[in-house]
MARSE-711390 format. One record per residue (C-alpha): z negated, y negated, x; residue number from 1; residue in one letter. Coordinates in steps of 0.02 Angstrom, whole numbers, plus 50000, padded with zeros to 5 digits. Layout:
@z: Z	y: Y	x: X	k: NUM	r: a
...
% end
This chain:
@z: 49055	y: 45297	x: 56448	k: 1	r: m
@z: 48961	y: 45166	x: 56547	k: 2	r: f
@z: 48805	y: 45096	x: 56468	k: 3	r: a
@z: 48822	y: 44917	x: 56410	k: 4	r: k
@z: 48679	y: 44853	x: 56519	k: 5	r: s
@z: 48608	y: 44953	x: 56664	k: 6	r: c
@z: 48540	y: 44893	x: 56830	k: 7	r: l
@z: 48569	y: 44998	x: 56983	k: 8	r: f
@z: 48470	y: 44978	x: 57146	k: 9	r: e
@z: 48551	y: 44945	x: 57311	k: 10	r: k
@z: 48500	y: 45114	x: 57374	k: 11	r: k
@z: 48625	y: 45190	x: 57249	k: 12	r: l
@z: 48768	y: 45071	x: 57299	k: 13	r: l
@z: 48734	y: 45005	x: 57474	k: 14	r: p
@z: 48874	y: 44878	x: 57471	k: 15	r: k
@z: 48847	y: 44798	x: 57296	k: 16	r: y
@z: 48709	y: 44759	x: 57174	k: 17	r: h
@z: 48791	y: 44764	x: 57003	k: 18	r: f
@z: 48754	y: 44761	x: 56818	k: 19	r: v
@z: 48870	y: 44860	x: 56708	k: 20	r: i
@z: 48936	y: 44754	x: 56564	k: 21	r: l
@z: 49045	y: 44862	x: 56455	k: 22	r: g
@z: 49178	y: 44919	x: 56580	k: 23	r: f
@z: 49157	y: 44772	x: 56697	k: 24	r: c
@z: 49064	y: 44764	x: 56857	k: 25	r: l
@z: 48970	y: 44601	x: 56874	k: 26	r: f
@z: 48878	y: 44537	x: 57025	k: 27	r: d
@z: 48722	y: 44444	x: 56960	k: 28	r: p
@z: 48689	y: 44356	x: 57125	k: 29	r: q
@z: 48863	y: 44277	x: 57140	k: 30	r: k
@z: 48896	y: 44254	x: 56957	k: 31	r: g
@z: 49071	y: 44322	x: 56977	k: 32	r: q
@z: 49169	y: 44480	x: 56968	k: 33	r: l
@z: 49193	y: 44550	x: 57143	k: 34	r: p
@z: 49354	y: 44627	x: 57208	k: 35	r: f
@z: 49337	y: 44818	x: 57219	k: 36	r: l
@z: 49457	y: 44935	x: 57305	k: 37	r: r
@z: 49498	y: 45100	x: 57208	k: 38	r: k
@z: 49402	y: 45201	x: 57331	k: 39	r: s
@z: 49244	y: 45094	x: 57298	k: 40	r: e
@z: 49263	y: 45107	x: 57109	k: 41	r: i
@z: 49281	y: 45298	x: 57127	k: 42	r: a
@z: 49128	y: 45300	x: 57234	k: 43	r: y
@z: 49031	y: 45195	x: 57104	k: 44	r: f
@z: 49085	y: 45316	x: 56961	k: 45	r: c
@z: 49035	y: 45465	x: 57066	k: 46	r: l
@z: 48862	y: 45398	x: 57096	k: 47	r: r
@z: 48841	y: 45347	x: 56914	k: 48	r: l
@z: 48881	y: 45525	x: 56864	k: 49	r: k
@z: 48764	y: 45593	x: 56995	k: 50	r: h
@z: 48624	y: 45479	x: 56936	k: 51	r: t
@z: 48647	y: 45538	x: 56755	k: 52	r: k
@z: 48638	y: 45721	x: 56810	k: 53	r: q
@z: 48476	y: 45689	x: 56900	k: 54	r: m
@z: 48386	y: 45651	x: 56739	k: 55	r: k
@z: 48260	y: 45790	x: 56694	k: 56	r: q
@z: 48137	y: 45774	x: 56560	k: 57	r: g
@z: 47964	y: 45851	x: 56567	k: 58	r: k
@z: 47925	y: 46014	x: 56474	k: 59	r: v
@z: 47758	y: 46055	x: 56394	k: 60	r: y
@z: 47735	y: 46227	x: 56327	k: 61	r: f
@z: 47634	y: 46229	x: 56168	k: 62	r: v
@z: 47528	y: 46383	x: 56130	k: 63	r: s
@z: 47375	y: 46426	x: 56032	k: 64	r: g
@z: 47216	y: 46528	x: 56043	k: 65	r: i
@z: 47279	y: 46632	x: 55898	k: 66	r: d
@z: 47411	y: 46637	x: 55765	k: 67	r: t
@z: 47402	y: 46511	x: 55617	k: 68	r: n
@z: 47294	y: 46397	x: 55725	k: 69	r: i
@z: 47402	y: 46242	x: 55699	k: 70	r: g
@z: 47526	y: 46248	x: 55840	k: 71	r: k
@z: 47675	y: 46188	x: 55730	k: 72	r: t
@z: 47568	y: 46052	x: 55657	k: 73	r: y
@z: 47509	y: 45995	x: 55828	k: 74	r: a
@z: 47681	y: 46005	x: 55909	k: 75	r: t
@z: 47756	y: 45888	x: 55774	k: 76	r: g
@z: 47613	y: 45768	x: 55783	k: 77	r: a
@z: 47617	y: 45755	x: 55970	k: 78	r: i
@z: 47806	y: 45726	x: 55964	k: 79	r: a
@z: 47782	y: 45589	x: 55834	k: 80	r: r
@z: 47648	y: 45507	x: 55940	k: 81	r: a
@z: 47759	y: 45515	x: 56095	k: 82	r: m
@z: 47902	y: 45435	x: 55997	k: 83	r: a
@z: 47785	y: 45298	x: 55931	k: 84	r: e
@z: 47740	y: 45265	x: 56114	k: 85	r: a
@z: 47925	y: 45236	x: 56156	k: 86	r: g
@z: 47969	y: 45402	x: 56232	k: 87	r: c
@z: 48120	y: 45510	x: 56185	k: 88	r: s
@z: 48058	y: 45682	x: 56133	k: 89	r: v
@z: 48128	y: 45839	x: 56060	k: 90	r: i
@z: 48033	y: 45999	x: 56002	k: 91	r: t
@z: 48099	y: 46175	x: 56032	k: 92	r: q
@z: 48043	y: 46339	x: 55957	k: 93	r: k
@z: 48044	y: 46482	x: 56086	k: 94	r: m
@z: 48069	y: 46621	x: 55960	k: 95	r: i
@z: 48056	y: 46612	x: 55767	k: 96	r: q
@z: 48018	y: 46764	x: 55659	k: 97	r: t
@z: 48017	y: 46769	x: 55468	k: 98	r: g
@z: 48175	y: 46655	x: 55453	k: 99	r: c
@z: 48359	y: 46678	x: 55434	k: 100	r: r
@z: 48461	y: 46523	x: 55450	k: 101	r: e
@z: 48348	y: 46385	x: 55513	k: 102	r: m
@z: 48178	y: 46386	x: 55603	k: 103	r: s
@z: 48044	y: 46337	x: 55479	k: 104	r: e
@z: 47940	y: 46271	x: 55621	k: 105	r: d
@z: 48076	y: 46157	x: 55685	k: 106	r: i
@z: 48097	y: 46092	x: 55502	k: 107	r: e
@z: 47909	y: 46062	x: 55494	k: 108	r: m
@z: 47921	y: 45963	x: 55658	k: 109	r: h
@z: 48055	y: 45852	x: 55596	k: 110	r: r
@z: 47957	y: 45817	x: 55432	k: 111	r: r
@z: 47806	y: 45764	x: 55532	k: 112	r: i
@z: 47914	y: 45662	x: 55650	k: 113	r: q
@z: 47992	y: 45576	x: 55503	k: 114	r: g
@z: 48166	y: 45612	x: 55563	k: 115	r: i
@z: 48309	y: 45727	x: 55494	k: 116	r: p
@z: 48367	y: 45883	x: 55580	k: 117	r: l
@z: 48449	y: 45839	x: 55745	k: 118	r: q
@z: 48617	y: 45898	x: 55808	k: 119	r: a
@z: 48526	y: 46009	x: 55929	k: 120	r: e
@z: 48441	y: 46093	x: 55783	k: 121	r: d
@z: 48602	y: 46122	x: 55687	k: 122	r: l
@z: 48686	y: 46198	x: 55841	k: 123	r: s
@z: 48541	y: 46320	x: 55870	k: 124	r: g
@z: 48496	y: 46237	x: 56037	k: 125	r: l
@z: 48311	y: 46206	x: 55984	k: 126	r: t
@z: 48284	y: 46381	x: 55922	k: 127	r: c
@z: 48393	y: 46511	x: 56012	k: 128	r: t
@z: 48318	y: 46666	x: 55927	k: 129	r: y
@z: 48289	y: 46687	x: 55741	k: 130	r: l
@z: 48231	y: 46852	x: 55669	k: 131	r: y
@z: 48205	y: 46886	x: 55482	k: 132	r: s
@z: 48054	y: 47001	x: 55488	k: 133	r: y
@z: 47891	y: 46909	x: 55502	k: 134	r: p
@z: 47808	y: 46997	x: 55649	k: 135	r: c
@z: 47785	y: 46981	x: 55837	k: 136	r: s
@z: 47945	y: 46937	x: 55937	k: 137	r: p
@z: 47957	y: 47107	x: 56021	k: 138	r: h
@z: 47948	y: 47204	x: 55858	k: 139	r: m
@z: 48069	y: 47086	x: 55770	k: 140	r: a
@z: 48194	y: 47103	x: 55908	k: 141	r: a
@z: 48182	y: 47294	x: 55907	k: 142	r: e
@z: 48201	y: 47294	x: 55716	k: 143	r: e
@z: 48358	y: 47198	x: 55727	k: 144	r: e
@z: 48426	y: 47274	x: 55887	k: 145	r: g
@z: 48435	y: 47100	x: 55968	k: 146	r: r
@z: 48335	y: 47091	x: 56121	k: 147	r: p
@z: 48274	y: 46920	x: 56187	k: 148	r: v
@z: 48363	y: 46856	x: 56340	k: 149	r: d
@z: 48238	y: 46736	x: 56415	k: 150	r: l
@z: 48373	y: 46658	x: 56525	k: 151	r: a
@z: 48458	y: 46587	x: 56367	k: 152	r: r
@z: 48298	y: 46505	x: 56312	k: 153	r: i
@z: 48272	y: 46426	x: 56484	k: 154	r: t
@z: 48451	y: 46364	x: 56487	k: 155	r: e
@z: 48424	y: 46284	x: 56314	k: 156	r: a
@z: 48269	y: 46200	x: 56376	k: 157	r: t
@z: 48358	y: 46134	x: 56529	k: 158	r: k
@z: 48496	y: 46061	x: 56417	k: 159	r: t
@z: 48364	y: 45974	x: 56317	k: 160	r: l
@z: 48283	y: 45910	x: 56471	k: 161	r: q
@z: 48443	y: 45818	x: 56518	k: 162	r: e
@z: 48438	y: 45728	x: 56350	k: 163	r: r
@z: 48257	y: 45686	x: 56321	k: 164	r: y
@z: 48102	y: 45622	x: 56413	k: 165	r: d
@z: 47995	y: 45763	x: 56346	k: 166	r: y
@z: 48026	y: 45935	x: 56277	k: 167	r: v
@z: 47884	y: 46016	x: 56181	k: 168	r: l
@z: 47924	y: 46206	x: 56182	k: 169	r: l
@z: 47819	y: 46296	x: 56048	k: 170	r: e
@z: 47783	y: 46481	x: 56072	k: 171	r: g
@z: 47752	y: 46614	x: 55944	k: 172	r: a
@z: 47572	y: 46659	x: 55913	k: 173	r: g
@z: 47452	y: 46660	x: 56061	k: 174	r: g
@z: 47467	y: 46678	x: 56248	k: 175	r: l
@z: 47468	y: 46865	x: 56250	k: 176	r: m
@z: 47599	y: 46892	x: 56121	k: 177	r: v
@z: 47734	y: 47009	x: 56186	k: 178	r: p
@z: 47909	y: 46952	x: 56196	k: 179	r: i
@z: 47971	y: 47124	x: 56243	k: 180	r: d
@z: 47892	y: 47287	x: 56304	k: 181	r: r
@z: 47872	y: 47209	x: 56480	k: 182	r: n
@z: 47842	y: 47026	x: 56454	k: 183	r: t
@z: 47706	y: 46926	x: 56376	k: 184	r: l
@z: 47721	y: 46747	x: 56326	k: 185	r: t
@z: 47598	y: 46697	x: 56464	k: 186	r: i
@z: 47712	y: 46784	x: 56590	k: 187	r: d
@z: 47855	y: 46673	x: 56540	k: 188	r: y
@z: 47747	y: 46512	x: 56551	k: 189	r: i
@z: 47693	y: 46562	x: 56724	k: 190	r: q
@z: 47868	y: 46607	x: 56786	k: 191	r: s
@z: 47939	y: 46439	x: 56726	k: 192	r: e
@z: 47786	y: 46345	x: 56792	k: 193	r: n
@z: 47765	y: 46248	x: 56629	k: 194	r: y
@z: 47608	y: 46144	x: 56599	k: 195	r: p
@z: 47519	y: 46207	x: 56442	k: 196	r: l
@z: 47460	y: 46119	x: 56286	k: 197	r: i
@z: 47332	y: 46239	x: 56208	k: 198	r: l
@z: 47289	y: 46219	x: 56021	k: 199	r: v
@z: 47119	y: 46270	x: 55965	k: 200	r: t
@z: 47010	y: 46230	x: 55814	k: 201	r: s
@z: 46830	y: 46222	x: 55751	k: 202	r: g
@z: 46833	y: 46386	x: 55650	k: 203	r: k
@z: 46705	y: 46521	x: 55688	k: 204	r: l
@z: 46758	y: 46620	x: 55843	k: 205	r: g
@z: 46866	y: 46488	x: 55915	k: 206	r: s
@z: 46750	y: 46456	x: 56066	k: 207	r: i
@z: 46771	y: 46636	x: 56118	k: 208	r: n
@z: 46963	y: 46630	x: 56099	k: 209	r: h
@z: 46971	y: 46466	x: 56187	k: 210	r: t
@z: 46878	y: 46519	x: 56338	k: 211	r: l
@z: 46970	y: 46683	x: 56353	k: 212	r: l
@z: 47135	y: 46588	x: 56346	k: 213	r: s
@z: 47085	y: 46460	x: 56475	k: 214	r: l
@z: 47022	y: 46600	x: 56590	k: 215	r: d
@z: 47187	y: 46690	x: 56577	k: 216	r: a
@z: 47275	y: 46525	x: 56624	k: 217	r: c
@z: 47159	y: 46501	x: 56771	k: 218	r: r
@z: 47192	y: 46672	x: 56838	k: 219	r: q
@z: 47379	y: 46645	x: 56834	k: 220	r: r
@z: 47377	y: 46469	x: 56899	k: 221	r: g
@z: 47444	y: 46386	x: 56741	k: 222	r: i
@z: 47403	y: 46205	x: 56722	k: 223	r: e
@z: 47322	y: 46161	x: 56560	k: 224	r: v
@z: 47384	y: 45983	x: 56523	k: 225	r: a
@z: 47278	y: 45965	x: 56364	k: 226	r: a
@z: 47171	y: 46054	x: 56239	k: 227	r: l
@z: 47212	y: 46008	x: 56063	k: 228	r: v
@z: 47066	y: 46019	x: 55943	k: 229	r: y
@z: 47140	y: 46046	x: 55771	k: 230	r: n
@z: 47028	y: 45985	x: 55626	k: 231	r: l
@z: 47157	y: 46006	x: 55492	k: 232	r: h
@z: 47118	y: 46083	x: 55371	k: 233	r: p
@z: 46927	y: 46062	x: 55389	k: 234	r: s
@z: 46829	y: 46217	x: 55343	k: 235	r: v
@z: 46652	y: 46198	x: 55400	k: 236	r: d
@z: 46604	y: 46029	x: 55466	k: 237	r: a
@z: 46442	y: 46087	x: 55546	k: 238	r: k
@z: 46523	y: 46226	x: 55649	k: 239	r: i
@z: 46673	y: 46108	x: 55693	k: 240	r: e
@z: 46557	y: 45974	x: 55757	k: 241	r: s
@z: 46453	y: 46099	x: 55863	k: 242	r: a
@z: 46613	y: 46183	x: 55930	k: 243	r: t
@z: 46681	y: 46016	x: 55980	k: 244	r: l
@z: 46525	y: 45964	x: 56066	k: 245	r: d
@z: 46522	y: 46127	x: 56166	k: 246	r: y
@z: 46704	y: 46116	x: 56221	k: 247	r: l
@z: 46685	y: 45935	x: 56273	k: 248	r: q
@z: 46525	y: 45977	x: 56374	k: 249	r: t
@z: 46588	y: 46133	x: 56455	k: 250	r: q
@z: 46768	y: 46080	x: 56494	k: 251	r: l
@z: 46755	y: 45899	x: 56554	k: 252	r: p
@z: 46908	y: 45919	x: 56666	k: 253	r: g
@z: 47031	y: 45960	x: 56525	k: 254	r: i
@z: 47095	y: 45814	x: 56422	k: 255	r: p
@z: 47048	y: 45846	x: 56238	k: 256	r: l
@z: 47160	y: 45781	x: 56096	k: 257	r: i
@z: 47082	y: 45769	x: 55922	k: 258	r: l
@z: 47198	y: 45812	x: 55784	k: 259	r: l
@z: 47149	y: 45767	x: 55608	k: 260	r: t
@z: 47247	y: 45761	x: 55447	k: 261	r: e
@z: 47401	y: 45648	x: 55472	k: 262	r: i
@z: 47411	y: 45502	x: 55359	k: 263	r: k
@z: 47582	y: 45415	x: 55367	k: 264	r: e
@z: 47524	y: 45256	x: 55296	k: 265	r: e
@z: 47379	y: 45237	x: 55413	k: 266	r: a
@z: 47481	y: 45278	x: 55567	k: 267	r: g
@z: 47343	y: 45397	x: 55627	k: 268	r: q
@z: 47438	y: 45493	x: 55764	k: 269	r: w
@z: 47347	y: 45586	x: 55903	k: 270	r: p
@z: 47312	y: 45500	x: 56068	k: 271	r: d
@z: 47436	y: 45566	x: 56195	k: 272	r: v
@z: 47408	y: 45448	x: 56336	k: 273	r: r
@z: 47358	y: 45592	x: 56453	k: 274	r: e
@z: 47526	y: 45674	x: 56422	k: 275	r: l
@z: 47649	y: 45533	x: 56453	k: 276	r: i
% end
């Protein structure tokens, strides 16, 4: 159906400059309904369909320096911040293990976003592969005899891109987690040319893991769109402060997003201006 109010530039319709009002075509310059031949209406509808098909949202792949680093928390928080900024955004889980009927990570995203499960969640579009055993994707797939078809995940992402401005695709574990015997997560990111949001933290050892992850991305030509510094939950304030100072000093070219405990009443969402 036509949108109730959309303005199309003359480059799309060289003969007319119209606003769609319900199902009527209105010429705002003349203040009247122009006479259109059937062929012109058909052309208009064709261009409208083509314009709709051209929409393609931006995908960010969200990974971490390790498992249990806060990827799911960060993904939900960034999605909420994008929505608060007026963007349409959906999250997607590449592969979920340790679940049966619904992705626990998708459920957590929605809780943080403050929205119910979406139609895309209920249809399985936002999480194509669910495995019951809580382990790495390649092992879970072998345990259940259901190998991962990466093309299905890519197609699901493309469908979401047609509906939303941004798609946040959360991986499982870190960059080097195997999807199957021949493919690592980082291989998939590279093949799809997705910009990366890398989640790190201030816990002991995170500097080493962060630098190793960034070096792997650099070697493969993967764009790091942002480094998310997860401070929730706080463990050792002294180490967290020193780690943050080191990363800010040594990595000035990478946008750094601070992620603290989310307080709904305070509206303290991460600063995502570098991503939108």
